[in-house]
PDB file of N, CA, C and O in Angstrom:
ATOM      1  N   UNK A   1      -1.301   2.010   9.641  1.00  0.00           N
ATOM      2  CA  UNK A   1      -0.105   2.659   9.149  1.00  0.00           C
ATOM      3  C   UNK A   1       0.602   3.369  10.304  1.00  0.00           C
ATOM      4  O   UNK A   1       1.828   3.339  10.413  1.00  0.00           O
ATOM      5  N   UNK A   2      -0.192   4.004  11.159  1.00  0.00           N
ATOM      6  CA  UNK A   2       0.412   4.741  12.264  1.00  0.00           C
ATOM      7  C   UNK A   2       1.154   3.813  13.217  1.00  0.00           C
ATOM      8  O   UNK A   2       2.233   4.155  13.700  1.00  0.00           O
ATOM      9  N   UNK A   3       0.587   2.643  13.490  1.00  0.00           N
ATOM     10  CA  UNK A   3       1.249   1.693  14.380  1.00  0.00           C
ATOM     11  C   UNK A   3       2.547   1.192  13.769  1.00  0.00           C
ATOM     12  O   UNK A   3       3.560   1.096  14.463  1.00  0.00           O
ATOM     13  N   UNK A   4       2.533   0.876  12.503  1.00  0.00           N
ATOM     14  CA  UNK A   4       3.715   0.321  11.842  1.00  0.00           C
ATOM     15  C   UNK A   4       4.796   1.356  11.572  1.00  0.00           C
ATOM     16  O   UNK A   4       5.984   1.052  11.675  1.00  0.00           O
ATOM     17  N   UNK A   5       4.394   2.585  11.224  1.00  0.00           N
ATOM     18  CA  UNK A   5       5.361   3.598  10.817  1.00  0.00           C
ATOM     19  C   UNK A   5       5.619   4.667  11.859  1.00  0.00           C
ATOM     20  O   UNK A   5       6.540   5.470  11.709  1.00  0.00           O
ATOM     21  N   UNK A   6       4.808   4.689  12.923  1.00  0.00           N
ATOM     22  CA  UNK A   6       5.038   5.657  13.986  1.00  0.00           C
ATOM     23  C   UNK A   6       4.522   7.053  13.707  1.00  0.00           C
ATOM     24  O   UNK A   6       4.828   7.986  14.450  1.00  0.00           O
ATOM     25  N   UNK A   7       3.739   7.213  12.645  1.00  0.00           N
ATOM     26  CA  UNK A   7       3.122   8.507  12.373  1.00  0.00           C
ATOM     27  C   UNK A   7       1.863   8.280  11.546  1.00  0.00           C
ATOM     28  O   UNK A   7       1.702   7.236  10.915  1.00  0.00           O
ATOM     29  N   UNK A   8       0.983   9.260  11.558  1.00  0.00           N
ATOM     30  CA  UNK A   8      -0.309   9.126  10.880  1.00  0.00           C
ATOM     31  C   UNK A   8      -0.127   8.983   9.374  1.00  0.00           C
ATOM     32  O   UNK A   8       0.800   9.538   8.785  1.00  0.00           O
ATOM     33  N   UNK A   9      -1.032   8.227   8.768  1.00  0.00           N
ATOM     34  CA  UNK A   9      -1.012   8.041   7.313  1.00  0.00           C
ATOM     35  C   UNK A   9      -1.463   9.321   6.620  1.00  0.00           C
ATOM     36  O   UNK A   9      -2.222  10.114   7.177  1.00  0.00           O
ATOM     37  N   UNK A  10      -0.993   9.500   5.424  1.00  0.00           N
ATOM     38  CA  UNK A  10      -1.406  10.628   4.594  1.00  0.00           C
ATOM     39  C   UNK A  10      -2.029  10.078   3.329  1.00  0.00           C
ATOM     40  O   UNK A  10      -1.540   9.106   2.754  1.00  0.00           O
ATOM     41  N   UNK A  11      -3.102  10.700   2.902  1.00  0.00           N
ATOM     42  CA  UNK A  11      -3.722  10.300   1.647  1.00  0.00           C
ATOM     43  C   UNK A  11      -3.059  11.030   0.495  1.00  0.00           C
ATOM     44  O   UNK A  11      -2.641  12.179   0.636  1.00  0.00           O
ATOM     45  N   UNK A  12      -2.966  10.367  -0.632  1.00  0.00           N
ATOM     46  CA  UNK A  12      -2.422  11.035  -1.805  1.00  0.00           C
ATOM     47  C   UNK A  12      -3.019  10.403  -3.040  1.00  0.00           C
ATOM     48  O   UNK A  12      -3.116   9.180  -3.141  1.00  0.00           O
ATOM     49  N   UNK A  13      -3.411  11.226  -3.961  1.00  0.00           N
ATOM     50  CA  UNK A  13      -3.936  10.724  -5.217  1.00  0.00           C
ATOM     51  C   UNK A  13      -2.842  10.762  -6.262  1.00  0.00           C
ATOM     52  O   UNK A  13      -2.110  11.746  -6.375  1.00  0.00           O
ATOM     53  N   UNK A  14      -2.736   9.705  -7.014  1.00  0.00           N
ATOM     54  CA  UNK A  14      -1.716   9.639  -8.043  1.00  0.00           C
ATOM     55  C   UNK A  14      -2.321   9.070  -9.307  1.00  0.00           C
ATOM     56  O   UNK A  14      -3.260   8.277  -9.243  1.00  0.00           O
ATOM     57  N   UNK A  15      -1.812   9.453 -10.422  1.00  0.00           N
ATOM     58  CA  UNK A  15      -2.286   8.944 -11.703  1.00  0.00           C
ATOM     59  C   UNK A  15      -1.647   7.614 -12.034  1.00  0.00           C
ATOM     60  O   UNK A  15      -0.869   7.068 -11.252  1.00  0.00           O
ATOM     61  N   UNK A  16      -1.980   7.110 -13.182  1.00  0.00           N
ATOM     62  CA  UNK A  16      -1.388   5.857 -13.618  1.00  0.00           C
ATOM     63  C   UNK A  16      -2.414   4.743 -13.635  1.00  0.00           C
ATOM     64  O   UNK A  16      -3.555   4.911 -13.205  1.00  0.00           O
ATOM     65  N   UNK A  17      -1.990   3.633 -14.127  1.00  0.00           N
ATOM     66  CA  UNK A  17      -2.889   2.487 -14.180  1.00  0.00           C
ATOM     67  C   UNK A  17      -2.162   1.260 -13.662  1.00  0.00           C
ATOM     68  O   UNK A  17      -0.954   1.105 -13.843  1.00  0.00           O
ATOM     69  N   UNK A  18      -2.907   0.414 -13.029  1.00  0.00           N
ATOM     70  CA  UNK A  18      -2.370  -0.827 -12.503  1.00  0.00           C
ATOM     71  C   UNK A  18      -3.232  -1.943 -13.082  1.00  0.00           C
ATOM     72  O   UNK A  18      -4.405  -2.058 -12.729  1.00  0.00           O
ATOM     73  N   UNK A  19      -2.671  -2.765 -13.963  1.00  0.00           N
ATOM     74  CA  UNK A  19      -3.468  -3.796 -14.635  1.00  0.00           C
ATOM     75  C   UNK A  19      -4.230  -4.713 -13.676  1.00  0.00           C
ATOM     76  O   UNK A  19      -5.337  -5.145 -13.999  1.00  0.00           O
ATOM     77  N   UNK A  20      -3.672  -5.015 -12.519  1.00  0.00           N
ATOM     78  CA  UNK A  20      -4.364  -5.888 -11.573  1.00  0.00           C
ATOM     79  C   UNK A  20      -5.682  -5.278 -11.126  1.00  0.00           C
ATOM     80  O   UNK A  20      -6.673  -5.995 -10.990  1.00  0.00           O
ATOM     81  N   UNK A  21      -5.716  -3.971 -10.895  1.00  0.00           N
ATOM     82  CA  UNK A  21      -6.949  -3.317 -10.453  1.00  0.00           C
ATOM     83  C   UNK A  21      -8.020  -3.426 -11.536  1.00  0.00           C
ATOM     84  O   UNK A  21      -9.181  -3.704 -11.234  1.00  0.00           O
ATOM     85  N   UNK A  22      -7.643  -3.211 -12.778  1.00  0.00           N
ATOM     86  CA  UNK A  22      -8.602  -3.334 -13.883  1.00  0.00           C
ATOM     87  C   UNK A  22      -9.139  -4.758 -13.970  1.00  0.00           C
ATOM     88  O   UNK A  22     -10.332  -4.952 -14.202  1.00  0.00           O
ATOM     89  N   UNK A  23      -8.281  -5.751 -13.788  1.00  0.00           N
ATOM     90  CA  UNK A  23      -8.720  -7.150 -13.826  1.00  0.00           C
ATOM     91  C   UNK A  23      -9.667  -7.460 -12.673  1.00  0.00           C
ATOM     92  O   UNK A  23     -10.661  -8.162 -12.860  1.00  0.00           O
ATOM     93  N   UNK A  24      -9.368  -6.943 -11.484  1.00  0.00           N
ATOM     94  CA  UNK A  24     -10.250  -7.156 -10.327  1.00  0.00           C
ATOM     95  C   UNK A  24     -11.612  -6.518 -10.555  1.00  0.00           C
ATOM     96  O   UNK A  24     -12.639  -7.097 -10.201  1.00  0.00           O
ATOM     97  N   UNK A  25     -11.625  -5.337 -11.141  1.00  0.00           N
ATOM     98  CA  UNK A  25     -12.893  -4.652 -11.388  1.00  0.00           C
ATOM     99  C   UNK A  25     -13.731  -5.373 -12.437  1.00  0.00           C
ATOM    100  O   UNK A  25     -14.958  -5.280 -12.411  1.00  0.00           O
ATOM    101  N   UNK A  26     -13.099  -6.079 -13.346  1.00  0.00           N
ATOM    102  CA  UNK A  26     -13.849  -6.844 -14.339  1.00  0.00           C
ATOM    103  C   UNK A  26     -14.563  -8.033 -13.694  1.00  0.00           C
ATOM    104  O   UNK A  26     -15.708  -8.326 -14.036  1.00  0.00           O
ATOM    105  N   UNK A  27     -13.899  -8.711 -12.773  1.00  0.00           N
ATOM    106  CA  UNK A  27     -14.521  -9.893 -12.154  1.00  0.00           C
ATOM    107  C   UNK A  27     -15.403  -9.537 -10.960  1.00  0.00           C
ATOM    108  O   UNK A  27     -16.288 -10.307 -10.587  1.00  0.00           O
ATOM    109  N   UNK A  28     -15.163  -8.375 -10.365  1.00  0.00           N
ATOM    110  CA  UNK A  28     -15.960  -7.934  -9.207  1.00  0.00           C
ATOM    111  C   UNK A  28     -16.230  -6.434  -9.345  1.00  0.00           C
ATOM    112  O   UNK A  28     -15.631  -5.633  -8.627  1.00  0.00           O
ATOM    113  N   UNK A  29     -17.123  -6.046 -10.258  1.00  0.00           N
ATOM    114  CA  UNK A  29     -17.315  -4.626 -10.563  1.00  0.00           C
ATOM    115  C   UNK A  29     -17.798  -3.765  -9.396  1.00  0.00           C
ATOM    116  O   UNK A  29     -17.625  -2.547  -9.426  1.00  0.00           O
ATOM    117  N   UNK A  30     -18.393  -4.364  -8.382  1.00  0.00           N
ATOM    118  CA  UNK A  30     -18.894  -3.568  -7.251  1.00  0.00           C
ATOM    119  C   UNK A  30     -17.908  -3.535  -6.083  1.00  0.00           C
ATOM    120  O   UNK A  30     -18.161  -2.881  -5.072  1.00  0.00           O
ATOM    121  N   UNK A  31     -16.802  -4.232  -6.224  1.00  0.00           N
ATOM    122  CA  UNK A  31     -15.802  -4.254  -5.152  1.00  0.00           C
ATOM    123  C   UNK A  31     -15.077  -2.916  -5.080  1.00  0.00           C
ATOM    124  O   UNK A  31     -14.837  -2.265  -6.097  1.00  0.00           O
ATOM    125  N   UNK A  32     -14.737  -2.525  -3.871  1.00  0.00           N
ATOM    126  CA  UNK A  32     -13.930  -1.327  -3.680  1.00  0.00           C
ATOM    127  C   UNK A  32     -12.490  -1.772  -3.500  1.00  0.00           C
ATOM    128  O   UNK A  32     -12.202  -2.657  -2.694  1.00  0.00           O
ATOM    129  N   UNK A  33     -11.597  -1.165  -4.242  1.00  0.00           N
ATOM    130  CA  UNK A  33     -10.185  -1.538  -4.206  1.00  0.00           C
ATOM    131  C   UNK A  33      -9.417  -0.461  -3.470  1.00  0.00           C
ATOM    132  O   UNK A  33      -9.569   0.727  -3.753  1.00  0.00           O
ATOM    133  N   UNK A  34      -8.597  -0.879  -2.529  1.00  0.00           N
ATOM    134  CA  UNK A  34      -7.733   0.061  -1.823  1.00  0.00           C
ATOM    135  C   UNK A  34      -6.294  -0.374  -2.048  1.00  0.00           C
ATOM    136  O   UNK A  34      -5.957  -1.550  -1.909  1.00  0.00           O
ATOM    137  N   UNK A  35      -5.473   0.566  -2.391  1.00  0.00           N
ATOM    138  CA  UNK A  35      -4.054   0.302  -2.580  1.00  0.00           C
ATOM    139  C   UNK A  35      -3.305   1.024  -1.474  1.00  0.00           C
ATOM    140  O   UNK A  35      -3.500   2.220  -1.255  1.00  0.00           O
ATOM    141  N   UNK A  36      -2.462   0.303  -0.791  1.00  0.00           N
ATOM    142  CA  UNK A  36      -1.673   0.901   0.279  1.00  0.00           C
ATOM    143  C   UNK A  36      -0.208   0.714  -0.058  1.00  0.00           C
ATOM    144  O   UNK A  36       0.201  -0.333  -0.560  1.00  0.00           O
ATOM    145  N   UNK A  37       0.553   1.713   0.215  1.00  0.00           N
ATOM    146  CA  UNK A  37       1.976   1.578  -0.027  1.00  0.00           C
ATOM    147  C   UNK A  37       2.752   2.644   0.701  1.00  0.00           C
ATOM    148  O   UNK A  37       2.260   3.742   0.963  1.00  0.00           O
ATOM    149  N   UNK A  38       3.951   2.299   1.014  1.00  0.00           N
ATOM    150  CA  UNK A  38       4.846   3.263   1.637  1.00  0.00           C
ATOM    151  C   UNK A  38       5.604   3.978   0.535  1.00  0.00           C
ATOM    152  O   UNK A  38       5.977   3.371  -0.468  1.00  0.00           O
ATOM    153  N   UNK A  39       5.824   5.239   0.719  1.00  0.00           N
ATOM    154  CA  UNK A  39       6.520   6.019  -0.298  1.00  0.00           C
ATOM    155  C   UNK A  39       7.803   6.570   0.304  1.00  0.00           C
ATOM    156  O   UNK A  39       7.831   7.673   0.850  1.00  0.00           O
ATOM    157  N   UNK A  40       8.833   5.800   0.196  1.00  0.00           N
ATOM    158  CA  UNK A  40      10.142   6.199   0.678  1.00  0.00           C
ATOM    159  C   UNK A  40      10.771   7.136  -0.350  1.00  0.00           C
ATOM    160  O   UNK A  40      11.016   6.719  -1.482  1.00  0.00           O
ATOM    161  N   UNK A  41      11.042   8.398   0.016  1.00  0.00           N
ATOM    162  CA  UNK A  41      11.574   9.353  -0.960  1.00  0.00           C
ATOM    163  C   UNK A  41      12.886   8.896  -1.600  1.00  0.00           C
ATOM    164  O   UNK A  41      13.181   9.273  -2.734  1.00  0.00           O
ATOM    165  N   UNK A  42      13.663   8.104  -0.899  1.00  0.00           N
ATOM    166  CA  UNK A  42      14.943   7.645  -1.444  1.00  0.00           C
ATOM    167  C   UNK A  42      14.767   6.500  -2.437  1.00  0.00           C
ATOM    168  O   UNK A  42      15.728   6.113  -3.102  1.00  0.00           O
ATOM    169  N   UNK A  43      13.555   5.951  -2.551  1.00  0.00           N
ATOM    170  CA  UNK A  43      13.324   4.803  -3.426  1.00  0.00           C
ATOM    171  C   UNK A  43      13.414   5.159  -4.907  1.00  0.00           C
ATOM    172  O   UNK A  43      13.736   4.303  -5.731  1.00  0.00           O
ATOM    173  N   UNK A  44      13.134   6.412  -5.247  1.00  0.00           N
ATOM    174  CA  UNK A  44      13.170   6.860  -6.640  1.00  0.00           C
ATOM    175  C   UNK A  44      12.322   5.957  -7.534  1.00  0.00           C
ATOM    176  O   UNK A  44      12.808   5.415  -8.527  1.00  0.00           O
ATOM    177  N   UNK A  45      11.049   5.805  -7.167  1.00  0.00           N
ATOM    178  CA  UNK A  45      10.128   4.905  -7.852  1.00  0.00           C
ATOM    179  C   UNK A  45      10.145   5.145  -9.368  1.00  0.00           C
ATOM    180  O   UNK A  45      10.032   6.283  -9.823  1.00  0.00           O
ATOM    181  N   UNK A  46      10.286   4.086 -10.127  1.00  0.00           N
ATOM    182  CA  UNK A  46      10.301   4.040 -11.591  1.00  0.00           C
ATOM    183  C   UNK A  46      11.528   4.678 -12.227  1.00  0.00           C
ATOM    184  O   UNK A  46      11.601   4.786 -13.451  1.00  0.00           O
ATOM    185  N   UNK A  47      12.480   5.095 -11.429  1.00  0.00           N
ATOM    186  CA  UNK A  47      13.726   5.633 -11.986  1.00  0.00           C
ATOM    187  C   UNK A  47      14.654   4.466 -12.344  1.00  0.00           C
ATOM    188  O   UNK A  47      14.466   3.356 -11.845  1.00  0.00           O
ATOM    189  N   UNK A  48      15.630   4.700 -13.184  1.00  0.00           N
ATOM    190  CA  UNK A  48      16.570   3.626 -13.532  1.00  0.00           C
ATOM    191  C   UNK A  48      17.311   3.065 -12.312  1.00  0.00           C
ATOM    192  O   UNK A  48      17.716   1.903 -12.306  1.00  0.00           O
ATOM    193  N   UNK A  49      17.484   3.893 -11.292  1.00  0.00           N
ATOM    194  CA  UNK A  49      18.179   3.458 -10.076  1.00  0.00           C
ATOM    195  C   UNK A  49      17.206   3.279  -8.902  1.00  0.00           C
ATOM    196  O   UNK A  49      17.545   3.570  -7.755  1.00  0.00           O
ATOM    197  N   UNK A  50      16.004   2.800  -9.201  1.00  0.00           N
ATOM    198  CA  UNK A  50      14.987   2.541  -8.181  1.00  0.00           C
ATOM    199  C   UNK A  50      15.536   1.553  -7.149  1.00  0.00           C
ATOM    200  O   UNK A  50      16.298   0.649  -7.491  1.00  0.00           O
ATOM    201  N   UNK A  51      15.145   1.732  -5.895  1.00  0.00           N
ATOM    202  CA  UNK A  51      15.608   0.839  -4.836  1.00  0.00           C
ATOM    203  C   UNK A  51      14.485   0.611  -3.834  1.00  0.00           C
ATOM    204  O   UNK A  51      13.475   1.315  -3.838  1.00  0.00           O
ATOM    205  N   UNK A  52      14.678  -0.379  -2.982  1.00  0.00           N
ATOM    206  CA  UNK A  52      13.700  -0.686  -1.942  1.00  0.00           C
ATOM    207  C   UNK A  52      14.444  -0.862  -0.624  1.00  0.00           C
ATOM    208  O   UNK A  52      15.411  -1.619  -0.536  1.00  0.00           O
ATOM    209  N   UNK A  53      13.983  -0.157   0.388  1.00  0.00           N
ATOM    210  CA  UNK A  53      14.542  -0.275   1.733  1.00  0.00           C
ATOM    211  C   UNK A  53      13.855  -1.451   2.424  1.00  0.00           C
ATOM    212  O   UNK A  53      12.634  -1.445   2.576  1.00  0.00           O
ATOM    213  N   UNK A  54      14.616  -2.454   2.841  1.00  0.00           N
ATOM    214  CA  UNK A  54      14.034  -3.642   3.471  1.00  0.00           C
ATOM    215  C   UNK A  54      13.193  -3.282   4.694  1.00  0.00           C
ATOM    216  O   UNK A  54      12.154  -3.900   4.924  1.00  0.00           O
ATOM    217  N   UNK A  55      13.621  -2.296   5.481  1.00  0.00           N
ATOM    218  CA  UNK A  55      12.846  -1.867   6.641  1.00  0.00           C
ATOM    219  C   UNK A  55      11.487  -1.317   6.243  1.00  0.00           C
ATOM    220  O   UNK A  55      10.497  -1.510   6.949  1.00  0.00           O
ATOM    221  N   UNK A  56      11.446  -0.626   5.100  1.00  0.00           N
ATOM    222  CA  UNK A  56      10.181  -0.081   4.588  1.00  0.00           C
ATOM    223  C   UNK A  56       9.237  -1.223   4.211  1.00  0.00           C
ATOM    224  O   UNK A  56       8.040  -1.161   4.490  1.00  0.00           O
ATOM    225  N   UNK A  57       9.770  -2.246   3.587  1.00  0.00           N
ATOM    226  CA  UNK A  57       8.960  -3.409   3.215  1.00  0.00           C
ATOM    227  C   UNK A  57       8.424  -4.103   4.469  1.00  0.00           C
ATOM    228  O   UNK A  57       7.253  -4.480   4.516  1.00  0.00           O
ATOM    229  N   UNK A  58       9.263  -4.270   5.467  1.00  0.00           N
ATOM    230  CA  UNK A  58       8.838  -4.919   6.708  1.00  0.00           C
ATOM    231  C   UNK A  58       7.729  -4.119   7.401  1.00  0.00           C
ATOM    232  O   UNK A  58       6.759  -4.701   7.887  1.00  0.00           O
ATOM    233  N   UNK A  59       7.867  -2.804   7.447  1.00  0.00           N
ATOM    234  CA  UNK A  59       6.824  -1.973   8.068  1.00  0.00           C
ATOM    235  C   UNK A  59       5.526  -2.026   7.261  1.00  0.00           C
ATOM    236  O   UNK A  59       4.439  -2.000   7.839  1.00  0.00           O
ATOM    237  N   UNK A  60       5.625  -2.101   5.938  1.00  0.00           N
ATOM    238  CA  UNK A  60       4.424  -2.179   5.104  1.00  0.00           C
ATOM    239  C   UNK A  60       3.714  -3.503   5.307  1.00  0.00           C
ATOM    240  O   UNK A  60       2.484  -3.542   5.343  1.00  0.00           O
ATOM    241  N   UNK A  61       4.464  -4.594   5.441  1.00  0.00           N
ATOM    242  CA  UNK A  61       3.860  -5.903   5.726  1.00  0.00           C
ATOM    243  C   UNK A  61       3.120  -5.845   7.057  1.00  0.00           C
ATOM    244  O   UNK A  61       1.997  -6.339   7.161  1.00  0.00           O
ATOM    245  N   UNK A  62       3.731  -5.252   8.069  1.00  0.00           N
ATOM    246  CA  UNK A  62       3.078  -5.109   9.376  1.00  0.00           C
ATOM    247  C   UNK A  62       1.815  -4.268   9.259  1.00  0.00           C
ATOM    248  O   UNK A  62       0.778  -4.631   9.814  1.00  0.00           O
ATOM    249  N   UNK A  63       1.889  -3.143   8.540  1.00  0.00           N
ATOM    250  CA  UNK A  63       0.726  -2.268   8.382  1.00  0.00           C
ATOM    251  C   UNK A  63      -0.427  -3.004   7.709  1.00  0.00           C
ATOM    252  O   UNK A  63      -1.574  -2.875   8.137  1.00  0.00           O
ATOM    253  N   UNK A  64      -0.142  -3.768   6.668  1.00  0.00           N
ATOM    254  CA  UNK A  64      -1.202  -4.496   5.966  1.00  0.00           C
ATOM    255  C   UNK A  64      -1.777  -5.616   6.819  1.00  0.00           C
ATOM    256  O   UNK A  64      -2.984  -5.857   6.790  1.00  0.00           O
ATOM    257  N   UNK A  65      -0.930  -6.305   7.580  1.00  0.00           N
ATOM    258  CA  UNK A  65      -1.421  -7.362   8.471  1.00  0.00           C
ATOM    259  C   UNK A  65      -2.324  -6.768   9.549  1.00  0.00           C
ATOM    260  O   UNK A  65      -3.376  -7.334   9.846  1.00  0.00           O
ATOM    261  N   UNK A  66      -1.937  -5.650  10.134  1.00  0.00           N
ATOM    262  CA  UNK A  66      -2.770  -4.995  11.143  1.00  0.00           C
ATOM    263  C   UNK A  66      -4.085  -4.514  10.542  1.00  0.00           C
ATOM    264  O   UNK A  66      -5.137  -4.632  11.169  1.00  0.00           O
ATOM    265  N   UNK A  67      -4.027  -3.971   9.329  1.00  0.00           N
ATOM    266  CA  UNK A  67      -5.245  -3.521   8.652  1.00  0.00           C
ATOM    267  C   UNK A  67      -6.224  -4.686   8.478  1.00  0.00           C
ATOM    268  O   UNK A  67      -7.405  -4.568   8.802  1.00  0.00           O
ATOM    269  N   UNK A  68      -5.722  -5.804   7.965  1.00  0.00           N
ATOM    270  CA  UNK A  68      -6.581  -6.969   7.724  1.00  0.00           C
ATOM    271  C   UNK A  68      -7.133  -7.517   9.043  1.00  0.00           C
ATOM    272  O   UNK A  68      -8.302  -7.896   9.110  1.00  0.00           O
ATOM    273  N   UNK A  69      -6.312  -7.562  10.082  1.00  0.00           N
ATOM    274  CA  UNK A  69      -6.781  -8.061  11.381  1.00  0.00           C
ATOM    275  C   UNK A  69      -7.855  -7.156  11.956  1.00  0.00           C
ATOM    276  O   UNK A  69      -8.849  -7.638  12.498  1.00  0.00           O
ATOM    277  N   UNK A  70      -7.666  -5.857  11.844  1.00  0.00           N
ATOM    278  CA  UNK A  70      -8.644  -4.915  12.380  1.00  0.00           C
ATOM    279  C   UNK A  70      -9.920  -4.906  11.539  1.00  0.00           C
ATOM    280  O   UNK A  70     -11.022  -4.747  12.066  1.00  0.00           O
ATOM    281  N   UNK A  71      -9.760  -5.075  10.243  1.00  0.00           N
ATOM    282  CA  UNK A  71     -10.925  -5.145   9.365  1.00  0.00           C
ATOM    283  C   UNK A  71     -11.786  -6.347   9.740  1.00  0.00           C
ATOM    284  O   UNK A  71     -13.015  -6.285   9.692  1.00  0.00           O
ATOM    285  N   UNK A  72     -11.128  -7.432  10.111  1.00  0.00           N
ATOM    286  CA  UNK A  72     -11.844  -8.643  10.516  1.00  0.00           C
ATOM    287  C   UNK A  72     -12.250  -8.639  11.981  1.00  0.00           C
ATOM    288  O   UNK A  72     -12.861  -9.602  12.445  1.00  0.00           O
ATOM    289  N   UNK A  73     -11.930  -7.591  12.717  1.00  0.00           N
ATOM    290  CA  UNK A  73     -12.310  -7.477  14.121  1.00  0.00           C
ATOM    291  C   UNK A  73     -11.398  -8.227  15.071  1.00  0.00           C
ATOM    292  O   UNK A  73     -11.772  -8.476  16.217  1.00  0.00           O
ATOM    293  N   UNK A  74     -10.191  -8.596  14.611  1.00  0.00           N
ATOM    294  CA  UNK A  74      -9.304  -9.389  15.441  1.00  0.00           C
ATOM    295  C   UNK A  74      -8.381  -8.616  16.351  1.00  0.00           C
ATOM    296  O   UNK A  74      -7.908  -9.173  17.342  1.00  0.00           O
ATOM    297  N   UNK A  75      -8.099  -7.341  16.060  1.00  0.00           N
ATOM    298  CA  UNK A  75      -7.150  -6.592  16.890  1.00  0.00           C
ATOM    299  C   UNK A  75      -7.825  -5.339  17.391  1.00  0.00           C
ATOM    300  O   UNK A  75      -7.211  -4.553  18.113  1.00  0.00           O
TER     301      UNK A  75
END
């Protein structure tokens, strides 16, 4: 996250449910699930006028690709 966004990641706990996570836990109950996402304050998540900044999406794709590469020992 730091490489892609230029600053250290922050942890945050949030409520809610994501059906995909529940489905993954049913088929792989011992798997650990990590959800990563950028939280752009201007996005107004779940509001009627929700939006997505293309630059934010591009940085998130880079962050996830770097995470997967480093997890696999490639970078």
